[in-house]
N, C-alpha and C positions, 0 to 999 in steps of 0.2 A: 232802572228799576233795581238792578243788583246793587248799585251804589246806595240807594235809599234804604234797601233792606239791610246792607252792612252797617249803615249809619245807625239804624234803629237797634240792631242786634248788639253792636259793639259800643254804642252810646258815644261815638266820636265821629266827627265829620271828616276826619283824615282819610278814612277808608272810602267814603263816597267821593271825595276829591280825587283820590288815586284812581278809582275806577273811571270816573268822568274823563280825567286827563288821558288815561290809557286808551279808552274807546275813541276819543277825539283824535288822538295821535295816529290811530290806524287809518282814518280818513285823511289826516294831514300828510302822512307819508306818501300816500298815493297822489295827493295834490302837488307835493314837492316834485315827485317824479314827472308828472304831467307838465308842470311848469318848466322843467328843464328841457324836455323833449319837444314841447309845443308852447314856447313862451308867450306867443300871442293869444293863447287861449285864456290867459289870466290877465286881469287888469291891475297894473302897478298901483294905480290910485286907490283901489279898494284895499289891497294888502297894506299899503302905506297908512291908510286910515285906521285899519285894525292895529297896526304896530303902534301908532301914536296914541290911540285910545287906550290900549292896554298899558302903555308906559304911564299915561296919566292916571289910570286906575291904580297902578302900583304906587305911584306917588301919593295918591289920595288916601291910601291905607294909613299913612302917617306914622307908622311904627314898624319895627322889625318883627312881624308875626308871620311865620312861614306858611301857616295854614291860609291866612288871608291873602298872602302874596302869591301862593302857588298858581292859581289860575291866571291872573294877569301876566305873571312872568312866563307861564307856558304859552299863552296866546302871543305875547310879544316875541318869544323865541320862534314859534311856528311861523308867524308872519315874516319875521326876519329871514328865516330859512327859505321861505317861498320867494321872497324878493331876491335873495341870492341865487336861487335856482333860475328865476326868470333872467337875471343878468347873465349868469353863466351860460344859459341856453342861447341867449342872443349872441354872446361873444363866440361861442363854438359853432354858430351857424345852424343850429337846429331850429330854424324859424319855419313855421308852417307856411307853405305856399298854396296858392289857389289851385295848382294843378294836382289832382288826386292820383299821382302815379305810384304811390307805395302800394305794395300788394295787400297790406292790411286794410288800407283805406278803400281800395277797390273792392275787396271782399265785403267789407261792411256796407258799402254803397249798394252792391249787388244784393246783399241779404235784405236790406231795408226795402229796396225796390221790389223784390220778390214778395215780401210780406205785404207791402201796400197793394200790389196787384191781386194777391190772393184774397185779401180783405175786401177789396172793391168788387171782385167778381162774385163773392159770396153775398155781398150786401145788395146785389141787384143794380150794379152800376149801368149807365147807358151802354157801355161797351158789351157787358154780358147780356143785356136785354136785346141788343141788335143781333148778337150771335145766336141766341136761343129763339129769336123770332117773337118775343113777347112785347 
């Protein structure tokens, strides 16, 4: 919404593009970090498809127009960085295992389990019905 407003006020799409890319990169930076620390949580094929699609979109522009090239080049760069993070994470051995022994993962699991139990008991689950005698 901010990008569209800036576009309307300034009468140029460059501001909208800048805001869109900035907002997208905030999420992209977190994805890069996650891909490095838990490389199996991201699929290489998906990010490779994004990379190839954005490269083809950049070629399809057909001329050197930075405003038209900005988003495809951004997506290509972001996808490439995520692919590199996945590869680096696998090389460094930060691969997710099925044993949930990290304290953060154990805490998250316990929190989710507690929330599920609380929600079931309030919703009148069979367990709470037996305990209350209803």
